[in-house]
Structure formats: structure tokens, C-alpha cells
C-alpha positions in Angstrom: -7.6 -7.7 0.8 -7.0 -10.0 -2.2 -7.2 -6.9 -4.5 -4.5 -5.1 -2.5 -2.3 -8.1 -2.5 -2.7 -8.5 -6.3 -1.9 -4.8 -6.8 1.2 -5.0 -4.6 2.2 -8.3 -6.2 2.8 -6.5 -9.5 5.9 -5.1 -7.9 7.3 -8.6 -7.9 7.1 -9.1 -11.6 8.2 -5.6 -12.5 11.7 -7.0 -13.2 10.4 -9.3 -15.9 9.6 -6.5 -18.3 8.2 -3.1 -18.7 5.2 -3.2 -16.5 3.5 0.0 -15.3 3.1 0.0 -11.6 0.6 2.5 -10.3 1.5 4.8 -7.4 -1.2 3.5 -5.1 -2.6 5.7 -2.3 -3.2 4.2 1.1 -5.2 6.1 3.8 -5.8 5.7 7.5 -8.2 7.4 9.8 -6.5 10.5 11.4 -7.2 9.5 15.0 -11.0 9.8 14.8 -13.2 9.4 11.8 -14.5 12.9 12.2 -10.9 14.1 11.6 -10.7 12.5 8.1 -7.8 10.5 7.0 -4.0 10.8 6.4 -2.9 9.3 3.0 0.4 8.5 1.3 1.3 7.1 -2.1 3.2 3.8 -1.9 5.9 4.6 -4.5 6.4 8.4 -4.5 5.6 9.0 -0.9 3.3 12.0 -1.6 1.3 12.7 1.5 -2.3 14.2 1.5 -5.3 14.4 3.7 -9.0 13.7 3.2 -11.6 15.6 5.1 -14.4 13.8 6.9 -16.7 14.1 3.8 -13.9 13.0 1.4 -13.3 9.9 3.6 -16.9 9.0 3.7 -17.1 9.4 -0.1 -14.1 7.1 -0.5 -15.5 4.5 1.8 -18.9 4.6 0.0 -17.3 4.4 -3.5 -15.7 0.9 -2.8 -12.6 1.3 -0.7 -10.8 -1.8 0.5 -10.1 -1.8 4.3 -7.2 -3.8 5.6 -6.3 -4.0 9.3 -2.7 -3.0 10.0 -1.7 -6.5 11.2 -3.0 -8.1 7.9 -1.1 -5.4 5.8 2.1 -6.2 7.7 1.5 -9.9 7.0 1.0 -9.2 3.3 4.5 -7.6 3.3 5.9 -10.8 4.8 4.0 -12.9 2.2 5.4 -10.8 -0.7 8.9 -11.0 0.7 8.6 -14.8 1.0 7.3 -15.0 -2.6 10.2 -12.7 -3.7 12.7 -15.1 -2.2 11.0 -18.1 -3.9 11.1 -16.6 -7.3 14.5 -14.9 -6.8 13.6 -11.3 -7.2 16.4 -9.0 -7.9 17.6 -6.4 -5.3 15.7 -3.6 -7.1 12.4 -5.3 -6.8 13.0 -6.3 -3.1 13.8 -2.7 -2.4 10.6 -1.5 -4.1 8.5 -3.9 -2.0 10.2 -2.9 1.2 10.1 0.8 0.6 6.5 0.8 -0.5 5.2 -1.1 2.5 7.5 0.8 5.0 6.3 4.1 3.5 2.6 3.2 4.0 3.3 1.7 7.5 5.2 4.7 8.6 3.0 7.4 7.2 -0.5 5.9 7.4 -0.7 3.0 9.8 0.7 4.8 12.9 
């Protein structure tokens, strides 16, 4: 979970210079594990699906699994950090959009 938080935290400092933010993919089981996974990229919103075999390969190759409630809590933590360091509106919007896109398209 720390790795995901660190990755998403880079959005916070993007207004401090030209930092390349990767369009991270998040996936969630598509109902049952045997059905594979639904995925979406955090910034561009590109949707994709993984077959069962692709999902297993992803899990075995070092995926980070975060329960939905913890993911939602991370959003709140980043928003609080953004208030504290006085992020500009563009950064706040990127954080909000990225988390909402993942929650809407993956965590349902």
C-alpha cells in the first residue's frame, strides 16, 4: 500500500516542476476471479480487461492489492496533504479525477 501511496503522491508535487507522472493502471476482479479483471488507467481513463490467466500472471509478478476502503482512505489522506501544502487547483483536480476514475471504473 505504501508503494501505491508514494506513486499517487507524485501528483501532489507535479506543480513544483516538470515531473513525469505515469498513467498507472488499476485493476479489480470482474465479479469472480475466474472472470479475470477490469482495469482502468488513472490519468487517461483507458479501460481494459485481463483474462483469468493474465490476472494470475499479474498477481504472481508482484501486484499490490489494496482493499477499496483503504484506497478511499488514501484519497482522503492525499487531499489532506494537498490542503496542508497548498496545492493549486490543477493538482487537486488531478488527484480527485484519478481516484474517482479508479473508484468508478474498477472498485465497483
